[in-house]
C-alpha positions as CSV (number, residue, x, y, z in Angstrom):
1,L,6.9,-39.5,26.4
2,Q,8.3,-36.4,24.7
3,N,9.9,-36.5,21.3
4,G,13.7,-36.8,21.5
5,V,16.1,-34.5,19.7
6,D,19.1,-35.7,17.8
7,T,21.9,-34.1,19.8
8,D,24.5,-35.8,17.7
9,R,23.3,-33.8,14.7
10,F,22.1,-30.6,16.4
11,T,25.0,-29.2,18.4
12,P,26.3,-25.7,19.4
13,G,28.8,-24.2,17.0
14,A,30.2,-21.0,15.5
15,K,28.2,-18.9,13.1
16,D,29.0,-19.9,9.5
17,K,31.1,-17.0,8.0
18,D,30.1,-18.0,4.4
19,L,26.4,-17.9,5.3
20,I,26.8,-14.6,7.0
21,E,28.5,-13.2,3.9
22,R,26.0,-14.7,1.5
23,R,23.0,-13.3,3.5
24,G,24.6,-9.9,4.2
25,L,24.4,-10.4,7.9
26,S,27.7,-9.0,9.1
27,G,27.3,-7.2,12.4
28,K,23.6,-8.1,12.6
29,Q,21.7,-9.9,15.3
30,V,19.6,-12.7,13.7
31,V,16.1,-13.9,14.6
32,L,15.2,-17.2,12.9
33,T,11.9,-19.0,12.2
34,L,12.2,-22.4,10.6
35,G,9.2,-24.6,9.6
36,R,6.4,-24.9,7.1
37,L,4.6,-21.7,6.3
38,V,1.2,-22.6,7.6
39,P,-1.1,-20.3,9.7
40,R,-0.8,-22.1,13.0
41,K,3.0,-21.6,13.1
42,G,2.5,-17.8,13.3
43,A,5.0,-16.4,10.9
44,D,2.5,-13.7,10.0
45,M,2.3,-12.4,13.6
46,A,6.1,-12.8,13.9
47,I,6.6,-10.4,11.0
48,K,4.2,-7.9,12.6
49,A,6.2,-8.3,15.9
50,M,9.5,-7.9,14.1
51,A,8.2,-4.6,12.6
52,E,8.0,-3.3,16.2
53,V,11.4,-4.7,17.1
54,L,13.1,-3.2,14.1
55,K,12.0,0.3,15.2
56,V,13.9,-0.2,18.4
57,K,16.8,-2.3,17.1
58,P,17.5,-1.6,13.4
59,D,20.6,-3.8,13.2
60,V,18.5,-7.0,13.4
61,H,17.6,-9.3,10.5
62,Y,14.8,-11.8,10.5
63,L,15.2,-15.0,8.5
64,I,12.2,-17.3,7.7
65,V,13.3,-20.7,6.5
66,G,10.7,-22.9,5.0
67,D,7.9,-22.8,2.4
68,G,4.1,-23.3,2.3
69,E,0.7,-21.9,1.6
70,L,1.3,-18.7,3.6
71,R,4.2,-17.5,1.6
72,K,2.4,-15.0,-0.6
73,D,0.6,-13.6,2.4
74,L,3.9,-13.1,4.2
75,E,5.4,-11.4,1.1
76,H,2.5,-9.0,1.2
77,I,2.9,-8.2,5.0
78,I,6.7,-7.7,4.5
79,A,6.0,-5.3,1.6
80,E,3.3,-3.5,3.5
81,E,5.7,-3.0,6.4
82,R,8.4,-2.0,3.9
83,L,10.8,-4.5,5.5
84,Q,12.1,-6.2,2.3
85,D,15.7,-5.4,3.3
86,R,15.2,-6.5,7.0
87,I,13.3,-9.7,6.5
88,T,14.2,-12.6,4.2
89,L,12.0,-15.4,3.1
90,V,14.8,-18.0,2.5
91,G,12.6,-20.8,1.3
92,T,13.5,-24.5,1.8
93,V,17.1,-25.4,2.6
94,S,19.0,-28.7,2.6
95,D,19.0,-30.9,5.8
96,D,22.7,-30.2,6.0
97,D,22.0,-26.4,6.1
98,L,19.5,-26.7,8.9
99,V,22.1,-26.8,11.6
100,R,24.0,-23.9,10.0
101,Y,20.9,-21.7,10.2
102,F,20.2,-22.6,13.8
103,R,23.8,-21.7,14.7
104,L,23.6,-18.5,12.7
105,C,20.7,-17.1,14.8
106,D,20.7,-15.3,18.1
107,L,17.2,-16.6,19.0
108,F,14.6,-18.9,17.5
109,L,11.0,-17.6,17.1
110,M,7.9,-19.5,16.3
111,P,4.8,-17.9,17.9
112,N,2.4,-20.7,17.2
113,R,-1.3,-20.5,17.9
114,T,-4.4,-22.6,17.9
115,M,-6.6,-21.9,14.8
116,P,-10.4,-21.5,14.9
117,D,-10.8,-24.9,13.3
118,G,-8.7,-26.4,16.2
119,D,-5.5,-26.8,14.1
120,T,-2.6,-26.5,16.6
121,E,1.0,-27.4,16.9
122,G,2.2,-30.7,18.2
123,F,5.1,-31.1,20.6
124,G,7.3,-28.6,18.7
125,L,10.5,-30.6,18.3
126,V,12.0,-27.7,16.4
127,F,12.3,-25.8,19.6
128,R,14.4,-28.5,21.1
129,E,16.5,-28.6,18.0
130,A,17.3,-24.9,18.5
131,N,17.9,-25.6,22.2
132,A,20.4,-28.3,21.2
133,C,22.3,-25.6,19.3
134,A,22.3,-23.6,22.6
135,K,19.8,-21.0,21.3
136,P,17.0,-19.4,23.4
137,V,13.5,-19.9,22.0
138,I,10.2,-18.1,21.8
139,G,7.1,-20.1,21.2
140,G,3.3,-19.7,21.4
141,R,1.4,-20.7,24.5
142,A,-0.7,-23.3,22.6
143,G,-0.7,-26.9,21.7
144,G,2.3,-29.2,22.6
145,V,4.7,-26.3,22.6
146,V,3.9,-25.6,26.2
147,E,5.8,-28.9,26.9
148,A,8.7,-28.2,24.7
149,V,9.5,-24.7,26.0
150,I,10.1,-24.1,29.7
151,D,8.8,-20.5,30.1
152,G,11.4,-18.3,31.7
153,E,14.2,-21.0,31.6
154,S,14.8,-22.3,28.0
155,G,12.9,-19.3,26.5
156,F,9.6,-17.6,26.6
157,L,6.0,-18.6,25.9
158,V,3.8,-15.8,24.4
159,D,0.4,-15.2,23.2
160,G,0.8,-16.1,19.5
161,T,-2.1,-13.7,18.5
162,N,-0.5,-10.6,20.3
163,S,2.3,-9.1,18.2
164,S,3.3,-6.6,21.0
165,E,3.8,-9.5,23.5
166,I,5.9,-11.3,20.9
167,A,7.9,-8.2,20.2
168,T,8.5,-7.6,24.0
169,A,9.9,-11.2,24.3
170,V,12.2,-10.8,21.3
171,L,13.5,-7.5,22.6
172,A,14.1,-9.0,26.0
173,L,16.5,-11.5,24.5
174,L,18.2,-9.3,21.9
175,S,18.8,-6.5,24.5
176,D,20.3,-8.8,27.2
177,S,23.1,-11.1,25.8
178,A,23.6,-12.6,29.3
179,L,20.0,-13.6,29.6
180,A,20.0,-15.1,26.1
181,A,23.1,-17.1,26.8
182,E,21.7,-18.3,30.1
183,M,18.5,-19.5,28.4
184,G,20.5,-21.0,25.6
185,Q,22.5,-23.1,28.0
186,A,19.4,-24.1,29.9
187,G,17.9,-25.2,26.6
188,L,21.0,-27.1,25.7
189,K,20.8,-29.0,29.1
190,L,17.1,-29.7,28.4
191,A,17.8,-31.0,25.0
192,L,20.7,-33.2,26.1
193,G,18.5,-34.7,28.8
194,N,15.8,-35.5,26.3
195,N,17.8,-36.7,23.3
196,T,16.7,-39.6,21.0
197,K,18.8,-42.2,22.9
198,T,17.4,-41.2,26.3
199,V,13.8,-41.0,25.1
200,A,14.2,-44.4,23.4
201,G,15.5,-45.8,26.6
202,R,12.6,-44.5,28.6
203,F,10.2,-46.0,26.0
204,L,11.8,-49.4,26.2
205,L,11.7,-49.2,30.0
206,A,8.0,-48.3,29.9
207,C,7.3,-51.2,27.6
208,E,9.2,-53.6,29.9
209,R,7.1,-52.4,32.9
210,T,3.8,-52.8,30.9
211,L,4.7,-56.3,29.9
212,R,5.7,-57.2,33.4
213,D,3.0,-55.5,35.4
214,G,0.2,-55.1,32.9
215,P,-1.3,-51.8,31.6
216,N,-2.3,-50.7,35.1
């Protein structure tokens, strides 16, 4: 069974005007990454990809929400690419603000990858949370994320080690609002069909069948 998303909490909604003003994002398209800053989640490759994206679409801002061991490395990459005014490391935010950030973005990006030591992403519930807010998503073709993201429908799966492939997927969505909206709606439908209540119901049904029929 897949993890269910809380579709009572994560819902579509308008971009928060106060947040737009506070972050200086008026007139900007927004790409969002949200999660712990650890290597397998791929924020380092996302920054390198966004450096390519910003050469083509300068009116884009990249927000990275979360904190972790990779923060100093990410700060270095951002400075190296001279993108301090285009990429913001937001840090941690309150639970109440999570939905506001999802609604603020035009697409959600987390190009996860499997590390040499085998460390990889689990199911990737964060993609479904973004979907529940009607946002298209881009994830890495690794770990459990291949189950969370339906490639070509709710978003794109990419090689999380290839910054050019990541950039191409980002540009495809930022350059085609109809495609982004279509994928966002497909993702919303997916999230609603796999919310916490529905998944809990499936689990209970599976338990009842096991008790009745045995494990086989």
